[in-house]
C-alpha positions as CSV (number, residue, x, y, z in Angstrom):
1,X,-17.2,-11.6,25.9
2,X,-16.0,-8.6,24.7
3,X,-13.3,-8.3,21.9
4,X,-11.4,-5.5,20.6
5,X,-10.5,-5.0,17.3
6,X,-7.5,-3.4,16.4
7,X,-7.3,-0.4,13.2
8,X,-3.7,0.2,12.0
9,X,-3.3,3.0,9.7
10,X,-0.8,3.9,6.8
11,X,-0.3,6.9,5.0
12,X,-2.7,8.4,2.2
13,X,-6.4,8.6,1.5
14,X,-9.4,10.6,3.9
15,X,-12.3,9.7,5.4
16,X,-14.4,12.6,4.0
17,X,-15.6,13.4,7.0
18,X,-14.8,17.2,6.6
19,X,-11.4,16.5,8.6
20,X,-8.1,16.2,6.6
21,X,-6.9,12.4,7.0
22,X,-3.8,11.2,5.7
23,X,-4.2,7.4,6.2
24,X,-5.9,4.5,5.0
25,X,-7.8,2.8,7.6
26,X,-6.5,-0.7,8.1
27,X,-9.6,-3.1,8.6
28,X,-8.1,-6.8,10.2
29,X,-11.2,-8.9,10.0
30,X,-9.7,-11.9,11.1
31,X,-10.8,-11.1,14.8
32,X,-14.5,-10.6,13.8
33,X,-16.7,-13.5,13.6
34,X,-17.7,-15.0,10.7
35,X,-21.4,-14.1,11.0
36,X,-20.9,-10.5,10.8
37,X,-17.8,-10.3,9.3
38,X,-19.1,-9.4,5.7
39,X,-21.2,-6.4,7.3
40,X,-18.9,-5.3,9.2
41,X,-16.7,-4.8,6.1
42,X,-19.7,-3.0,4.1
43,X,-20.3,-0.9,6.9
44,X,-16.4,0.6,7.2
45,X,-16.0,0.9,3.0
46,X,-19.6,2.4,2.9
47,X,-17.4,5.4,4.9
48,X,-15.0,5.4,2.1
49,X,-14.7,8.4,-0.6
50,X,-14.6,8.6,-4.0
51,X,-10.4,7.9,-4.5
52,X,-10.0,6.5,-1.2
53,X,-9.1,3.3,0.2
54,X,-9.2,0.4,2.7
55,X,-6.5,-1.7,3.4
56,X,-8.3,-5.0,4.7
57,X,-6.7,-7.9,5.9
58,X,-8.2,-11.3,5.7
59,X,-7.5,-14.8,6.5
60,X,-7.9,-15.7,3.0
61,X,-8.4,-14.5,-0.4
62,X,-12.0,-12.7,-0.2
63,X,-12.7,-12.9,-3.7
64,X,-17.2,-13.5,-2.6
65,X,-16.5,-10.4,-0.7
66,X,-14.9,-8.4,-3.4
67,X,-17.5,-9.1,-5.8
68,X,-20.1,-8.3,-3.4
69,X,-18.0,-4.7,-2.6
70,X,-18.1,-4.1,-6.7
71,X,-21.9,-4.9,-6.8
72,X,-22.3,-1.8,-4.7
73,X,-19.5,0.7,-6.0
74,X,-16.9,0.4,-8.6
75,X,-13.7,-0.7,-6.9
76,X,-10.0,-1.6,-7.3
77,X,-8.0,-4.2,-5.7
78,X,-3.9,-4.3,-5.2
79,X,-3.2,-7.2,-3.4
80,X,-0.3,-6.5,-0.6
81,X,0.2,-9.7,0.9
82,X,-1.1,-12.8,-0.9
83,X,-1.1,-15.4,2.3
84,X,-0.9,-18.1,3.6
85,X,-1.5,-16.9,6.8
86,X,-2.9,-13.2,6.0
87,X,-4.1,-11.8,2.8
88,X,-3.6,-8.1,2.5
89,X,-5.2,-5.8,0.1
90,X,-5.8,-2.3,-0.6
91,X,-9.8,-1.9,-1.7
92,X,-9.8,1.3,-3.6
93,X,-13.5,3.4,-4.3
94,X,-13.6,4.4,-7.5
95,X,-15.8,7.1,-9.1
96,X,-19.4,5.4,-10.6
97,X,-19.0,7.8,-13.6
98,X,-15.1,5.7,-14.1
99,X,-15.3,2.1,-13.4
100,X,-12.2,1.8,-14.9
101,X,-10.3,4.0,-12.6
102,X,-8.5,6.0,-15.4
């Protein structure tokens, strides 16, 4: 069985592929099987350039995942919606030289 995982977009940011994008990707991981959920987020986040962000929609507060992302690259997190059915966060990729984002 094949499932389609919908991606929504919101205004701001860019993808870094050389084409100008003015939207943040929205990755709703609630549809992704748990066994590959973190790997899917790592892959999506690796495509986000420094200064860009990813809107993450999760079925719970993804603190362990955020800690794992922070080990890979400096991040800041803005909670947009805090449950109970869905958590929506903007995860910003920060410059390695400026982990505080200032």
